[in-house]
C-alpha positions as CSV (number, residue, x, y, z in Angstrom):
1,M,-1.4,8.3,30.5
2,K,-3.4,11.6,30.0
3,T,-0.7,12.8,27.9
4,K,-0.9,9.5,25.8
5,I,-4.9,10.0,25.3
6,I,-4.4,13.5,24.2
7,Y,-1.9,12.7,21.8
8,L,-3.7,9.7,20.2
9,L,-7.1,12.2,20.1
10,L,-4.9,14.8,18.1
11,L,-3.4,12.1,15.9
12,F,-6.8,10.5,14.8
13,L,-9.0,13.9,15.0
14,P,-7.6,15.1,11.4
15,L,-8.6,11.6,9.9
16,V,-11.9,12.1,11.5
17,V,-12.4,15.5,10.1
18,L,-11.4,14.2,6.6
19,S,-13.9,11.3,6.6
20,Q,-16.8,13.9,7.4
21,E,-19.1,13.9,4.3
22,I,-19.9,17.3,2.8
23,T,-22.9,18.4,0.2
24,I,-21.4,19.1,-3.2
25,K,-23.4,21.5,-5.5
26,G,-22.8,22.2,-8.9
27,K,-23.8,22.8,-12.5
28,V,-22.7,21.0,-15.4
29,Y,-22.5,22.8,-19.1
30,D,-22.0,21.8,-22.6
31,K,-18.4,23.8,-23.4
32,E,-19.3,24.7,-27.2
33,T,-23.0,25.8,-26.6
34,N,-22.9,26.9,-23.2
35,E,-25.9,25.1,-22.6
36,T,-27.1,23.3,-19.2
37,L,-26.9,19.3,-19.9
38,P,-29.7,17.5,-17.9
39,G,-29.2,13.7,-17.4
40,V,-25.2,13.7,-16.7
41,S,-23.9,11.0,-14.8
42,I,-21.8,11.9,-11.8
43,L,-20.5,9.2,-10.0
44,V,-17.8,8.9,-6.7
45,K,-14.9,7.1,-8.2
46,G,-14.6,3.6,-7.1
47,T,-18.0,3.5,-5.8
48,K,-21.7,3.3,-6.7
49,V,-22.9,6.5,-5.1
50,G,-23.9,9.0,-7.4
51,T,-26.6,11.2,-9.0
52,Y,-27.5,12.8,-11.9
53,T,-28.2,16.6,-13.1
54,D,-31.7,17.8,-13.4
55,F,-33.3,19.7,-16.1
56,D,-31.3,22.7,-15.4
57,G,-28.0,20.7,-15.5
58,N,-27.8,21.2,-11.6
59,F,-26.8,18.5,-9.3
60,E,-26.3,17.9,-5.5
61,L,-24.2,15.1,-4.1
62,K,-23.1,14.2,-0.4
63,T,-19.4,13.0,-0.1
64,S,-16.1,13.5,1.5
65,K,-13.6,16.2,0.6
66,D,-10.9,13.6,-0.7
67,K,-13.1,12.1,-3.3
68,I,-13.0,12.0,-7.1
69,L,-16.3,12.6,-8.9
70,V,-16.5,11.0,-12.5
71,F,-18.8,13.0,-15.0
72,S,-20.1,11.0,-18.1
73,F,-22.6,11.9,-20.8
74,I,-23.6,10.7,-24.3
75,G,-21.5,12.1,-27.0
76,M,-19.1,14.1,-24.5
77,K,-15.7,13.2,-23.1
78,T,-15.7,11.7,-19.3
79,M,-14.3,14.0,-16.8
80,E,-12.9,13.5,-13.5
81,L,-12.7,16.4,-11.0
82,K,-11.7,16.6,-7.4
83,V,-14.4,17.3,-5.0
84,T,-14.3,21.1,-3.8
85,E,-16.3,23.0,-1.1
86,V,-17.2,25.9,-3.5
87,P,-20.1,25.1,-6.0
88,M,-18.7,23.3,-9.2
89,V,-19.2,24.6,-12.4
90,V,-18.4,21.6,-15.1
91,Y,-17.9,22.1,-18.5
92,L,-17.9,18.6,-20.6
93,Q,-16.5,18.5,-24.2
94,T,-17.6,16.7,-27.2
95,D,-16.2,13.4,-27.9
96,L,-15.5,13.3,-31.8
97,N,-14.7,9.5,-31.5
98,Q,-18.0,8.9,-30.3
99,L,-19.4,11.0,-32.9
100,D,-17.9,9.0,-35.5
101,E,-20.5,6.4,-34.8
102,V,-23.6,8.6,-34.4
103,V,-25.6,8.7,-37.4
104,V,-28.2,11.6,-37.5
105,S,-31.1,12.0,-39.7
106,V,-31.5,15.5,-41.4
107,G,-34.7,15.7,-43.1
108,Y,-34.6,13.1,-45.9
109,F,-31.1,11.8,-45.4
110,D,-28.5,10.7,-42.8
111,V,-25.0,12.0,-42.4
112,N,-22.5,11.6,-39.7
113,K,-22.7,13.7,-36.4
114,K,-19.2,15.1,-36.7
115,D,-20.2,16.5,-40.3
116,L,-23.6,18.5,-39.0
117,S,-23.1,22.1,-38.7
118,G,-26.6,22.8,-37.2
119,S,-27.8,22.1,-33.6
120,I,-29.3,18.6,-33.9
121,S,-29.7,16.0,-30.5
122,Q,-30.2,12.5,-30.9
123,I,-31.8,9.9,-28.3
124,K,-31.1,6.4,-29.4
125,A,-33.1,3.4,-28.6
126,K,-30.7,2.2,-25.7
127,D,-31.3,5.6,-23.9
128,L,-35.0,5.4,-24.4
129,E,-35.1,1.9,-22.9
130,K,-34.0,3.8,-19.7
131,V,-37.1,5.7,-19.6
132,R,-39.8,3.4,-19.1
133,T,-43.1,5.6,-20.1
134,N,-46.4,4.9,-21.9
135,T,-46.2,8.3,-24.1
136,V,-43.7,9.6,-26.6
137,E,-43.8,13.1,-25.2
138,Q,-42.2,11.6,-21.6
139,L,-39.3,10.0,-23.7
140,I,-38.1,13.4,-24.6
141,Q,-38.7,15.2,-21.6
142,G,-35.5,15.8,-19.6
143,Q,-33.4,14.1,-22.6
144,V,-32.5,17.0,-24.6
145,A,-31.3,20.7,-23.5
146,G,-33.3,23.4,-24.4
147,V,-36.4,21.0,-25.2
148,V,-39.4,21.7,-22.6
149,V,-42.4,19.2,-22.6
150,T,-45.8,20.0,-20.8
151,N,-49.2,18.5,-21.3
152,S,-52.7,19.2,-20.1
153,G,-52.8,16.4,-17.8
154,E,-55.6,14.6,-19.2
155,P,-55.1,11.1,-20.2
156,G,-54.4,11.0,-24.0
157,G,-54.6,14.9,-24.1
158,G,-52.6,17.5,-26.0
159,I,-49.2,18.0,-25.4
160,A,-46.9,21.3,-25.9
161,I,-43.0,21.0,-26.8
162,S,-41.0,24.1,-27.0
163,I,-37.7,23.9,-28.4
164,R,-35.4,27.1,-26.9
165,G,-38.1,28.9,-25.5
166,T,-40.9,30.8,-27.3
167,N,-40.2,31.7,-30.8
168,S,-43.7,33.2,-31.7
169,M,-46.4,35.2,-29.7
170,L,-49.3,34.5,-32.1
171,G,-48.3,31.7,-34.4
172,G,-47.8,28.7,-31.8
173,T,-44.4,27.3,-30.5
174,Q,-45.3,23.9,-31.2
175,P,-42.4,22.2,-33.2
176,L,-43.2,19.9,-36.5
177,Y,-43.4,16.2,-35.8
178,V,-41.9,13.9,-38.5
179,V,-42.8,10.3,-38.0
180,D,-40.9,8.0,-40.2
181,G,-40.8,10.7,-43.1
182,V,-44.7,11.7,-42.6
183,P,-45.2,15.3,-41.1
184,L,-48.1,15.5,-38.7
185,D,-50.0,18.9,-37.8
186,P,-48.7,20.1,-34.3
187,M,-51.6,22.6,-33.9
188,T,-53.8,20.2,-32.4
189,D,-51.7,19.3,-30.0
190,A,-51.2,23.1,-29.0
191,E,-55.2,23.3,-28.4
192,G,-55.0,20.7,-25.8
193,N,-53.0,22.6,-23.3
194,G,-55.8,25.3,-23.0
195,G,-57.5,22.8,-20.4
196,S,-60.6,22.5,-22.9
197,G,-59.8,18.8,-23.2
198,Q,-61.0,18.8,-26.8
199,S,-57.8,18.0,-28.7
200,Q,-56.1,14.3,-28.5
201,N,-52.6,13.9,-28.4
202,S,-51.4,13.1,-32.3
203,L,-48.5,10.9,-31.2
204,S,-50.4,8.7,-29.0
205,F,-50.8,5.8,-31.6
206,I,-47.0,5.3,-31.5
207,N,-45.9,2.7,-29.1
208,P,-42.6,3.8,-27.3
209,N,-41.3,0.2,-27.6
210,D,-41.5,0.6,-31.3
211,I,-39.0,3.8,-31.5
212,E,-35.6,3.4,-32.7
213,K,-34.5,7.0,-32.5
214,I,-35.9,10.5,-31.8
215,E,-33.8,13.5,-33.3
216,V,-34.4,17.0,-32.5
217,L,-33.3,19.7,-35.0
218,K,-33.2,23.2,-33.2
219,D,-32.1,25.7,-35.7
220,A,-31.9,26.9,-39.5
221,A,-30.9,23.4,-40.1
222,A,-34.9,22.5,-39.5
223,T,-36.4,25.3,-42.0
224,A,-33.8,24.6,-44.6
225,V,-35.7,21.1,-45.2
226,Y,-39.2,21.6,-43.9
227,G,-39.5,25.5,-44.8
228,A,-41.9,27.6,-42.5
229,R,-43.3,24.5,-40.8
230,G,-40.1,23.7,-39.2
231,A,-39.3,27.3,-37.6
232,N,-40.2,26.2,-34.1
233,G,-37.9,23.2,-34.7
234,V,-38.6,19.8,-35.8
235,I,-38.9,16.5,-34.0
236,L,-38.1,13.3,-36.1
237,I,-39.0,9.9,-34.9
238,T,-37.8,6.8,-36.4
239,T,-39.3,3.7,-35.8
240,K,-37.9,-0.1,-35.7
241,S,-38.0,-1.9,-39.0
242,G,-37.0,-4.9,-40.3
243,A,-33.4,-5.7,-41.9
244,T,-32.7,-6.6,-45.5
245,E,-32.7,-10.1,-46.9
246,G,-30.5,-12.5,-44.8
247,G,-31.4,-10.9,-41.5
248,K,-31.7,-12.9,-38.2
249,D,-35.2,-13.3,-36.7
250,A,-35.5,-11.3,-33.2
251,I,-38.2,-11.4,-30.7
252,T,-38.5,-9.0,-27.9
253,I,-40.7,-9.1,-24.9
254,T,-40.8,-6.1,-22.7
255,V,-42.5,-6.5,-19.0
256,D,-43.2,-3.2,-17.3
257,N,-44.6,-3.3,-13.6
258,F,-45.7,0.0,-12.0
259,I,-46.6,0.6,-8.3
260,T,-47.8,4.2,-7.9
261,N,-48.7,6.1,-4.9
262,V,-50.1,9.6,-4.1
263,S,-46.8,11.5,-3.4
264,N,-48.3,14.4,-1.7
265,E,-51.6,15.1,0.1
266,I,-53.8,18.1,-0.3
267,G,-53.7,19.9,2.9
268,V,-57.4,20.6,3.8
269,M,-59.5,20.8,7.0
270,N,-60.9,18.0,9.0
271,G,-64.9,17.9,9.9
272,P,-65.0,19.6,12.8
273,Q,-62.7,22.4,11.3
274,F,-64.6,22.8,8.4
275,E,-67.8,23.3,10.7
276,E,-66.2,26.1,12.8
277,F,-65.1,27.8,9.7
278,M,-68.6,27.8,7.9
279,N,-70.2,28.8,11.2
280,Q,-67.5,31.7,11.5
281,R,-68.0,32.3,7.9
282,A,-71.8,33.1,8.3
283,I,-71.2,35.1,11.4
284,N,-68.6,37.6,9.4
285,Q,-71.2,37.8,6.5
286,F,-73.8,39.0,9.0
287,Y,-71.4,41.7,10.5
288,I,-70.4,43.0,7.3
289,N,-74.2,43.3,6.2
290,A,-74.9,45.1,9.9
291,T,-72.0,47.4,9.4
292,N,-72.6,48.7,6.2
293,P,-73.2,52.4,6.3
294,L,-75.8,52.2,3.5
295,R,-78.0,49.5,5.6
296,A,-81.6,50.6,6.3
297,G,-81.9,51.8,10.0
298,G,-78.4,52.5,10.4
299,P,-75.1,50.4,10.4
300,F,-74.2,48.7,14.0
301,D,-71.8,50.9,15.9
302,G,-71.3,48.5,19.0
303,T,-73.9,50.5,21.0
304,Q,-76.9,48.8,19.9
305,A,-78.3,45.5,21.2
306,L,-77.9,42.7,18.9
307,N,-81.9,42.1,19.0
308,T,-84.6,41.4,16.3
309,T,-85.9,44.8,17.2
310,N,-82.5,46.7,16.1
311,F,-81.7,44.0,13.4
312,P,-84.7,42.2,12.1
313,E,-82.7,40.0,9.6
314,L,-81.5,38.2,12.9
315,A,-84.8,36.5,12.9
316,N,-83.6,34.6,9.9
317,F,-80.1,34.4,11.0
318,S,-78.7,31.0,11.9
319,I,-75.1,29.1,11.7
320,P,-74.9,26.2,9.5
321,F,-73.8,24.0,12.0
322,P,-75.5,24.5,15.6
323,T,-74.0,21.3,16.5
324,T,-71.5,19.0,15.3
325,T,-72.3,16.5,12.8
326,G,-69.5,13.9,13.9
327,I,-68.4,13.1,10.5
328,D,-64.5,13.7,10.2
329,N,-63.8,11.9,6.5
330,N,-60.5,11.8,5.0
331,W,-61.8,11.7,1.4
332,Q,-58.2,11.5,-0.1
333,K,-57.2,8.6,1.9
334,L,-60.7,6.8,0.9
335,T,-60.5,8.0,-2.6
336,Y,-56.9,7.1,-3.5
337,R,-55.0,3.6,-3.3
338,Q,-52.2,2.4,-4.2
339,A,-52.2,1.8,-8.0
340,I,-50.6,-1.4,-9.6
341,S,-50.3,-1.8,-13.2
342,N,-48.7,-4.0,-15.9
343,N,-47.7,-3.4,-19.2
344,Y,-46.6,-6.2,-21.8
345,N,-45.1,-5.8,-25.3
346,L,-44.2,-8.8,-27.6
347,S,-42.7,-7.7,-30.9
348,Y,-40.9,-9.9,-33.9
349,R,-38.9,-8.4,-36.5
350,S,-35.7,-9.0,-38.6
351,V,-32.4,-7.5,-37.2
């Protein structure tokens, strides 16, 4: 009987080991440009378990070794790879069949993306709809490889977008913004990141729901059309427009509901700890003054009695909190609360 039990345990042990989950880590690159790809969808084949690559193209996923991962990205060929324990390095290839259907605005004209020789990235409306936000710069953030978006943190404050790193030490790093063919001055946005809060975001007048597509010109294609103004790259924003005569009427209603909570509170002292800290601070400051070699009457060396005769400054010395105040408020909990916000957008146009 014992032999049979041992035999059954040995029989099912490999199945238990194989079914154990392991953490898979890796990085996804564009095979042509060798740049990392953020936002790549990674799905365990046959399941709903998946994740996305972060801004640097890294991903982490828990699954078993016998599973297959499916990598998919807009404009790239879908790739299936078997799970490995070592860090996975994945290179996705451009799908020319998808590029035949992609039309990109290059300055003052449109071309098929397959005919482009420069580095241009496009974000379509269906991709923009996945990112629910009230600002244009957050639509771009994490959507295009090599584009870094930062803001001053002030509502409506200036933003800074750098394409492929810093291109100038003194001339600024802001790209040129072109909205429906009209260039906007980017320098006012760059000034807004100094923390002064004086400049305003020049893209704040655009409703993200009205954007049809966003294109980012990264290389010489930008300077060929816009000259020196496009040296740091160009961001083309095309808004939605009505169709020609004979189009169908379309009414679009967008409702966004947000519930916001403080994700991480700052670690601070409570009331009694603050009182103790302030008392010790006063004592430490007195000790520093008393042991100063330049002190009139000589410094304290541990042999003198601590009285007003040897140290007249003791007459006016006192600690801030000789007795506890009993106040212990967590101001973060009292100040912050759950924020519930709603955003309604109604649009009508001919398509």
